[in-house]
C-alpha beads as a LAMMPS data file, in Angstrom:
LAMMPS data file: protein, C-alpha beads

286 atoms
285 bonds

1 atom types
1 bond types

-500.0 500.0 xlo xhi
-500.0 500.0 ylo yhi
-500.0 500.0 zlo zhi

Masses

1 110.0

Atoms # bond

1 1 1 382.725 -225.921 -322.141
2 1 1 385.463 -223.294 -322.068
3 1 1 385.436 -219.529 -321.884
4 1 1 387.597 -217.515 -324.251
5 1 1 388.818 -215.264 -321.437
6 1 1 391.893 -216.313 -319.506
7 1 1 395.373 -215.484 -318.288
8 1 1 398.519 -217.532 -317.750
9 1 1 402.015 -216.694 -316.566
10 1 1 405.269 -218.581 -316.088
11 1 1 408.963 -217.756 -315.781
12 1 1 412.250 -219.603 -315.969
13 1 1 415.990 -218.962 -315.989
14 1 1 417.192 -219.076 -319.576
15 1 1 420.890 -218.884 -320.435
16 1 1 421.735 -216.361 -317.760
17 1 1 418.509 -214.378 -318.098
18 1 1 415.146 -214.501 -316.352
19 1 1 412.461 -215.163 -318.969
20 1 1 408.928 -214.111 -318.002
21 1 1 406.114 -215.164 -320.279
22 1 1 402.516 -213.897 -319.973
23 1 1 399.549 -214.989 -322.086
24 1 1 396.081 -213.433 -322.053
25 1 1 393.034 -214.209 -324.175
26 1 1 389.681 -212.551 -324.819
27 1 1 386.745 -213.440 -327.033
28 1 1 387.008 -213.317 -330.824
29 1 1 385.094 -215.039 -333.601
30 1 1 388.285 -216.738 -334.838
31 1 1 391.750 -217.270 -333.424
32 1 1 394.000 -214.214 -333.487
33 1 1 397.483 -213.883 -332.060
34 1 1 399.661 -210.901 -331.246
35 1 1 402.975 -210.991 -329.448
36 1 1 405.563 -208.781 -327.835
37 1 1 408.989 -210.446 -328.013
38 1 1 412.579 -209.244 -327.843
39 1 1 413.425 -207.916 -331.287
40 1 1 416.120 -210.513 -331.884
41 1 1 413.654 -213.299 -331.068
42 1 1 410.887 -212.381 -333.498
43 1 1 411.426 -215.692 -335.283
44 1 1 409.992 -217.414 -332.223
45 1 1 406.547 -215.959 -332.957
46 1 1 405.805 -218.618 -335.582
47 1 1 406.513 -221.595 -333.332
48 1 1 404.621 -219.983 -330.460
49 1 1 401.622 -219.509 -332.754
50 1 1 401.770 -223.211 -333.676
51 1 1 401.631 -224.158 -330.003
52 1 1 398.644 -221.900 -329.358
53 1 1 396.717 -223.078 -332.421
54 1 1 397.359 -226.667 -331.426
55 1 1 395.498 -226.154 -328.145
56 1 1 392.827 -223.527 -328.795
57 1 1 390.393 -222.804 -331.601
58 1 1 388.993 -219.350 -330.806
59 1 1 390.007 -216.183 -329.018
60 1 1 392.380 -213.259 -329.326
61 1 1 395.673 -214.140 -327.651
62 1 1 398.444 -211.764 -326.650
63 1 1 401.807 -213.196 -325.649
64 1 1 404.473 -211.110 -323.951
65 1 1 407.986 -212.454 -323.396
66 1 1 410.431 -210.385 -321.386
67 1 1 414.074 -211.096 -320.551
68 1 1 415.681 -209.571 -317.490
69 1 1 419.125 -209.793 -316.038
70 1 1 419.426 -212.085 -313.026
71 1 1 420.406 -210.541 -309.736
72 1 1 424.153 -210.283 -309.370
73 1 1 427.008 -208.137 -310.660
74 1 1 425.857 -205.620 -313.186
75 1 1 426.770 -206.243 -316.805
76 1 1 428.642 -203.445 -318.532
77 1 1 426.438 -201.331 -320.720
78 1 1 427.029 -201.471 -324.452
79 1 1 427.334 -197.815 -325.469
80 1 1 427.022 -198.596 -329.179
81 1 1 423.693 -200.384 -328.767
82 1 1 422.390 -197.639 -326.479
83 1 1 423.232 -195.037 -329.125
84 1 1 421.466 -197.108 -331.783
85 1 1 418.323 -197.268 -329.623
86 1 1 418.490 -193.501 -329.097
87 1 1 418.734 -192.859 -332.857
88 1 1 415.720 -195.076 -333.440
89 1 1 413.738 -193.114 -330.856
90 1 1 414.860 -189.838 -332.450
91 1 1 413.448 -190.975 -335.797
92 1 1 410.148 -191.803 -334.148
93 1 1 410.099 -188.414 -332.408
94 1 1 411.016 -186.576 -335.608
95 1 1 414.408 -185.448 -334.344
96 1 1 412.939 -183.450 -331.440
97 1 1 413.813 -185.868 -328.671
98 1 1 415.452 -184.215 -325.654
99 1 1 417.529 -186.541 -323.450
100 1 1 418.489 -185.735 -319.853
101 1 1 420.408 -187.883 -317.372
102 1 1 417.265 -189.652 -316.221
103 1 1 416.325 -190.537 -319.799
104 1 1 419.793 -191.989 -320.528
105 1 1 419.691 -194.034 -317.347
106 1 1 416.296 -195.546 -318.182
107 1 1 417.311 -196.221 -321.783
108 1 1 420.546 -197.904 -320.674
109 1 1 418.693 -200.072 -318.138
110 1 1 416.067 -201.063 -320.684
111 1 1 418.704 -201.873 -323.308
112 1 1 420.658 -203.997 -320.878
113 1 1 417.583 -205.971 -319.805
114 1 1 416.301 -206.523 -323.316
115 1 1 419.554 -207.048 -325.156
116 1 1 419.602 -210.600 -326.460
117 1 1 422.978 -211.988 -327.393
118 1 1 421.822 -215.560 -328.047
119 1 1 419.851 -217.022 -330.917
120 1 1 416.223 -217.797 -330.117
121 1 1 416.547 -221.331 -331.492
122 1 1 419.191 -222.070 -328.859
123 1 1 416.790 -220.924 -326.141
124 1 1 413.639 -222.535 -327.531
125 1 1 413.869 -225.788 -325.571
126 1 1 413.764 -223.825 -322.323
127 1 1 411.137 -221.349 -323.512
128 1 1 408.932 -224.167 -324.869
129 1 1 408.495 -225.607 -321.375
130 1 1 407.666 -222.174 -319.976
131 1 1 405.168 -221.603 -322.766
132 1 1 403.510 -224.942 -322.048
133 1 1 403.228 -224.049 -318.359
134 1 1 401.662 -220.669 -319.144
135 1 1 399.239 -222.251 -321.625
136 1 1 398.220 -224.823 -318.996
137 1 1 397.457 -222.019 -316.569
138 1 1 395.493 -220.151 -319.233
139 1 1 393.504 -223.282 -320.146
140 1 1 392.633 -223.951 -316.502
141 1 1 391.299 -220.429 -316.094
142 1 1 389.255 -220.688 -319.305
143 1 1 387.812 -224.019 -318.165
144 1 1 386.889 -222.719 -314.695
145 1 1 385.180 -219.646 -316.129
146 1 1 383.468 -221.823 -318.733
147 1 1 381.960 -224.046 -316.020
148 1 1 380.652 -220.997 -314.147
149 1 1 379.069 -219.730 -317.367
150 1 1 377.579 -223.173 -318.055
151 1 1 375.877 -223.253 -314.660
152 1 1 374.393 -219.795 -315.237
153 1 1 373.122 -220.792 -318.691
154 1 1 371.612 -224.046 -317.366
155 1 1 369.561 -222.109 -314.835
156 1 1 368.329 -219.707 -317.506
157 1 1 367.393 -222.568 -319.841
158 1 1 365.421 -224.201 -317.027
159 1 1 363.532 -220.955 -316.479
160 1 1 362.733 -220.736 -320.190
161 1 1 361.445 -224.328 -320.132
162 1 1 359.138 -223.422 -317.231
163 1 1 357.795 -220.478 -319.205
164 1 1 357.364 -222.678 -322.277
165 1 1 355.219 -225.079 -320.251
166 1 1 353.192 -222.154 -318.902
167 1 1 352.664 -220.770 -322.408
168 1 1 351.463 -224.184 -323.568
169 1 1 348.782 -224.219 -320.883
170 1 1 347.690 -220.672 -321.654
171 1 1 347.530 -221.402 -325.389
172 1 1 344.978 -224.181 -324.781
173 1 1 342.810 -221.832 -322.755
174 1 1 343.039 -219.051 -325.367
175 1 1 340.494 -220.707 -327.696
176 1 1 338.107 -221.332 -324.832
177 1 1 338.404 -217.722 -323.706
178 1 1 337.872 -216.460 -327.258
179 1 1 334.776 -218.639 -327.644
180 1 1 333.230 -217.243 -324.470
181 1 1 334.133 -213.679 -325.432
182 1 1 332.703 -214.130 -328.937
183 1 1 329.386 -215.473 -327.626
184 1 1 329.169 -212.609 -325.146
185 1 1 329.767 -210.026 -327.884
186 1 1 327.142 -211.632 -330.131
187 1 1 324.659 -211.577 -327.290
188 1 1 325.290 -207.883 -326.569
189 1 1 324.877 -207.139 -330.269
190 1 1 321.463 -208.804 -330.209
191 1 1 322.572 -211.750 -332.323
192 1 1 321.252 -214.813 -330.589
193 1 1 323.416 -217.383 -332.323
194 1 1 324.014 -220.807 -330.897
195 1 1 327.497 -222.153 -330.325
196 1 1 326.741 -224.907 -332.845
197 1 1 325.952 -222.338 -335.520
198 1 1 328.122 -222.893 -338.564
199 1 1 329.229 -219.268 -338.699
200 1 1 330.256 -219.290 -335.052
201 1 1 332.133 -222.551 -335.434
202 1 1 333.925 -221.230 -338.505
203 1 1 335.004 -218.056 -336.694
204 1 1 336.295 -220.036 -333.719
205 1 1 338.093 -222.448 -336.034
206 1 1 339.836 -219.603 -337.878
207 1 1 340.929 -218.077 -334.581
208 1 1 342.171 -221.414 -333.257
209 1 1 344.191 -222.041 -336.402
210 1 1 345.668 -218.543 -336.384
211 1 1 346.841 -218.673 -332.768
212 1 1 347.935 -222.313 -332.686
213 1 1 351.518 -222.376 -331.387
214 1 1 351.814 -226.084 -330.607
215 1 1 354.361 -226.714 -333.373
216 1 1 356.484 -223.778 -332.259
217 1 1 356.359 -224.932 -328.628
218 1 1 357.419 -228.437 -329.661
219 1 1 360.379 -227.121 -331.658
220 1 1 361.277 -224.777 -328.799
221 1 1 361.361 -227.712 -326.378
222 1 1 363.607 -229.599 -328.791
223 1 1 365.995 -226.643 -329.146
224 1 1 366.256 -226.219 -325.368
225 1 1 367.026 -229.932 -324.935
226 1 1 369.662 -229.824 -327.693
227 1 1 371.200 -226.766 -326.069
228 1 1 371.597 -228.688 -322.796
229 1 1 373.148 -231.667 -324.580
230 1 1 375.535 -229.551 -326.647
231 1 1 376.883 -227.889 -323.517
232 1 1 378.112 -231.290 -322.304
233 1 1 380.469 -231.609 -325.265
234 1 1 384.184 -231.267 -324.712
235 1 1 384.625 -229.750 -328.181
236 1 1 384.520 -226.018 -329.046
237 1 1 380.786 -225.236 -329.179
238 1 1 380.521 -221.435 -329.161
239 1 1 379.468 -221.052 -332.799
240 1 1 376.965 -223.904 -332.554
241 1 1 375.366 -222.450 -329.427
242 1 1 375.156 -219.042 -331.089
243 1 1 373.270 -220.607 -334.016
244 1 1 370.945 -222.426 -331.624
245 1 1 370.184 -219.122 -329.877
246 1 1 369.032 -217.768 -333.238
247 1 1 366.726 -220.766 -333.735
248 1 1 365.277 -220.411 -330.241
249 1 1 364.704 -216.717 -330.862
250 1 1 362.905 -217.544 -334.113
251 1 1 360.418 -219.837 -332.346
252 1 1 359.849 -217.391 -329.485
253 1 1 359.162 -214.552 -331.942
254 1 1 356.651 -216.681 -333.858
255 1 1 354.849 -217.618 -330.654
256 1 1 354.633 -213.956 -329.721
257 1 1 353.252 -212.941 -333.111
258 1 1 350.618 -215.708 -333.219
259 1 1 349.421 -215.775 -329.623
260 1 1 346.405 -213.565 -328.957
261 1 1 346.866 -213.482 -325.214
262 1 1 348.366 -210.772 -323.007
263 1 1 349.774 -213.249 -320.510
264 1 1 351.485 -215.212 -323.293
265 1 1 352.901 -211.951 -324.644
266 1 1 354.324 -211.176 -321.210
267 1 1 355.958 -214.588 -321.001
268 1 1 357.358 -214.218 -324.522
269 1 1 359.015 -210.957 -323.465
270 1 1 360.480 -212.716 -320.430
271 1 1 361.825 -215.492 -322.673
272 1 1 363.417 -212.996 -325.054
273 1 1 365.102 -211.134 -322.179
274 1 1 366.466 -214.383 -320.752
275 1 1 367.627 -215.537 -324.173
276 1 1 369.492 -212.267 -324.688
277 1 1 371.380 -212.881 -321.433
278 1 1 372.264 -216.373 -322.662
279 1 1 373.492 -214.974 -325.990
280 1 1 375.751 -212.549 -324.151
281 1 1 377.328 -215.500 -322.327
282 1 1 377.597 -217.558 -325.513
283 1 1 379.651 -214.820 -327.196
284 1 1 382.490 -215.666 -324.808
285 1 1 382.354 -219.456 -325.239
286 1 1 385.085 -221.116 -327.271

Bonds

1 1 1 2
2 1 2 3
3 1 3 4
4 1 4 5
5 1 5 6
6 1 6 7
7 1 7 8
8 1 8 9
9 1 9 10
10 1 10 11
11 1 11 12
12 1 12 13
13 1 13 14
14 1 14 15
15 1 15 16
16 1 16 17
17 1 17 18
18 1 18 19
19 1 19 20
20 1 20 21
21 1 21 22
22 1 22 23
23 1 23 24
24 1 24 25
25 1 25 26
26 1 26 27
27 1 27 28
28 1 28 29
29 1 29 30
30 1 30 31
31 1 31 32
32 1 32 33
33 1 33 34
34 1 34 35
35 1 35 36
36 1 36 37
37 1 37 38
38 1 38 39
39 1 39 40
40 1 40 41
41 1 41 42
42 1 42 43
43 1 43 44
44 1 44 45
45 1 45 46
46 1 46 47
47 1 47 48
48 1 48 49
49 1 49 50
50 1 50 51
51 1 51 52
52 1 52 53
53 1 53 54
54 1 54 55
55 1 55 56
56 1 56 57
57 1 57 58
58 1 58 59
59 1 59 60
60 1 60 61
61 1 61 62
62 1 62 63
63 1 63 64
64 1 64 65
65 1 65 66
66 1 66 67
67 1 67 68
68 1 68 69
69 1 69 70
70 1 70 71
71 1 71 72
72 1 72 73
73 1 73 74
74 1 74 75
75 1 75 76
76 1 76 77
77 1 77 78
78 1 78 79
79 1 79 80
80 1 80 81
81 1 81 82
82 1 82 83
83 1 83 84
84 1 84 85
85 1 85 86
86 1 86 87
87 1 87 88
88 1 88 89
89 1 89 90
90 1 90 91
91 1 91 92
92 1 92 93
93 1 93 94
94 1 94 95
95 1 95 96
96 1 96 97
97 1 97 98
98 1 98 99
99 1 99 100
100 1 100 101
101 1 101 102
102 1 102 103
103 1 103 104
104 1 104 105
105 1 105 106
106 1 106 107
107 1 107 108
108 1 108 109
109 1 109 110
110 1 110 111
111 1 111 112
112 1 112 113
113 1 113 114
114 1 114 115
115 1 115 116
116 1 116 117
117 1 117 118
118 1 118 119
119 1 119 120
120 1 120 121
121 1 121 122
122 1 122 123
123 1 123 124
124 1 124 125
125 1 125 126
126 1 126 127
127 1 127 128
128 1 128 129
129 1 129 130
130 1 130 131
131 1 131 132
132 1 132 133
133 1 133 134
134 1 134 135
135 1 135 136
136 1 136 137
137 1 137 138
138 1 138 139
139 1 139 140
140 1 140 141
141 1 141 142
142 1 142 143
143 1 143 144
144 1 144 145
145 1 145 146
146 1 146 147
147 1 147 148
148 1 148 149
149 1 149 150
150 1 150 151
151 1 151 152
152 1 152 153
153 1 153 154
154 1 154 155
155 1 155 156
156 1 156 157
157 1 157 158
158 1 158 159
159 1 159 160
160 1 160 161
161 1 161 162
162 1 162 163
163 1 163 164
164 1 164 165
165 1 165 166
166 1 166 167
167 1 167 168
168 1 168 169
169 1 169 170
170 1 170 171
171 1 171 172
172 1 172 173
173 1 173 174
174 1 174 175
175 1 175 176
176 1 176 177
177 1 177 178
178 1 178 179
179 1 179 180
180 1 180 181
181 1 181 182
182 1 182 183
183 1 183 184
184 1 184 185
185 1 185 186
186 1 186 187
187 1 187 188
188 1 188 189
189 1 189 190
190 1 190 191
191 1 191 192
192 1 192 193
193 1 193 194
194 1 194 195
195 1 195 196
196 1 196 197
197 1 197 198
198 1 198 199
199 1 199 200
200 1 200 201
201 1 201 202
202 1 202 203
203 1 203 204
204 1 204 205
205 1 205 206
206 1 206 207
207 1 207 208
208 1 208 209
209 1 209 210
210 1 210 211
211 1 211 212
212 1 212 213
213 1 213 214
214 1 214 215
215 1 215 216
216 1 216 217
217 1 217 218
218 1 218 219
219 1 219 220
220 1 220 221
221 1 221 222
222 1 222 223
223 1 223 224
224 1 224 225
225 1 225 226
226 1 226 227
227 1 227 228
228 1 228 229
229 1 229 230
230 1 230 231
231 1 231 232
232 1 232 233
233 1 233 234
234 1 234 235
235 1 235 236
236 1 236 237
237 1 237 238
238 1 238 239
239 1 239 240
240 1 240 241
241 1 241 242
242 1 242 243
243 1 243 244
244 1 244 245
245 1 245 246
246 1 246 247
247 1 247 248
248 1 248 249
249 1 249 250
250 1 250 251
251 1 251 252
252 1 252 253
253 1 253 254
254 1 254 255
255 1 255 256
256 1 256 257
257 1 257 258
258 1 258 259
259 1 259 260
260 1 260 261
261 1 261 262
262 1 262 263
263 1 263 264
264 1 264 265
265 1 265 266
266 1 266 267
267 1 267 268
268 1 268 269
269 1 269 270
270 1 270 271
271 1 271 272
272 1 272 273
273 1 273 274
274 1 274 275
275 1 275 276
276 1 276 277
277 1 277 278
278 1 278 279
279 1 279 280
280 1 280 281
281 1 281 282
282 1 282 283
283 1 283 284
284 1 284 285
285 1 285 286
């Protein structure tokens, strides 16, 4: 079971430049990808997306690739390119951009570091290995966080199973308690009816049928067991677990609406609170 949150980073020397690649992911219903690449290497976005989609099924991924000059003699600045960058910034600023010496120095340094004078296809073989390394790191982090989440969910499911067992015991006693209460009320009202009286038996039978939650408890036990088993799968299971949370919630709500017992109501509230915590975790599972 994997989380959708992770981070990976790798760097490599690439044709006289230092290429640094960072990948981060957060939870999303589907797979989304954004990237920040050198402008001349935008064509690489498609092949990067193919690599990501080949390894992950859900999450919002952001990939940032930066190229920096290696340490050594400084490369001469290309005045023409620097001027082009300045004109582009002027357009963005609406022609009101004021440039001092510090601005020109930063712009020149940025242009030098990010100027790409090689085709991305020529560099892909090197970048592909770096991408694979960063994706491995990201996957390891997602797996480690997923295992921590799985352990937390397993403990919460176990607690819900304990409450389910407790509710089952209380449900059996509810009819007995109602019978005693009914006979006591009849006695106080001056109606000396026997327990075997047809009217009394009918009233108890109606109550027992109305508050019977055995079927719901059986289905709830089945859902909890399936939840445990599904978590063992190595496949993406986030959507399936989210659906199972809805089914568990349905059974818990029905138990709460049918049970005529304050202690059962309290346990139902506890189950719903615990289930909500599980659902919050499930939202971040791939």
